[in-house]
C-alpha angles and dihedrals in degrees: 000000000000116000120247116287116266128226121189115223109195124182129192092226137011087241085075093062097091089055091053100049090094090054092052092049093047092050088051090051088058090047093246120142116233122209103199122202143163109229123159122212089208106031098038105024094150091051091047092052093045092048093050093044091053100036097097092048090052091056099262112145102182134012128217113198120194122188141151135214107011089010098195095147096096092049096046090049092046091051090061103043143043092217117110112268124203118196124211111194108212123216099232110132148053090277092065093239098306090115090051092048094050093045090052101042100039098077124156120250111282097028106078123185114184102222129205128195123293105286087002094148098143091050089053089057092048091049090051089050090051090051092049093043086073085071105024117057094195090062090051088055091049089050090053090050091048093052091047092050088051090050093050093048092051092047090050091052091047090053092046091050093049090051092049092051091048091053091048091052090049090052095050 
């Protein structure tokens, strides 16, 4: 039996780790292995290029790249691989992450980086799961369960709110 699919989660600085814990946990929920690394587009450009160039050979099927400020990590990684790259702009500067968002999403033609919201680590994991579900049926089933769990939680909240409003009307 094939081992679980592997996603690489690379961050520009270890200070990004706390923002990415939700991503790691959500990947685990979908039974996807996460290879977690610190690789800087600016401080270790040769290592970033080497990592991306060899990721597919090492069994990685999708890369999630998180970076703040200039946030070029996703683009540098995407320039050196044909694997799907998902960028997470990190809120880490005086510009509240807008600089990171624009640096991640504004890629030139031919070098796509799918970009989630600022600090959108959990959505990056879900997007990676959706990509991998095209190949792994068990992930598709977990995604269906995940969506149904969300639906049930919202319906429960809707019911609870309706009951609360009804009680408040009765007390007026």
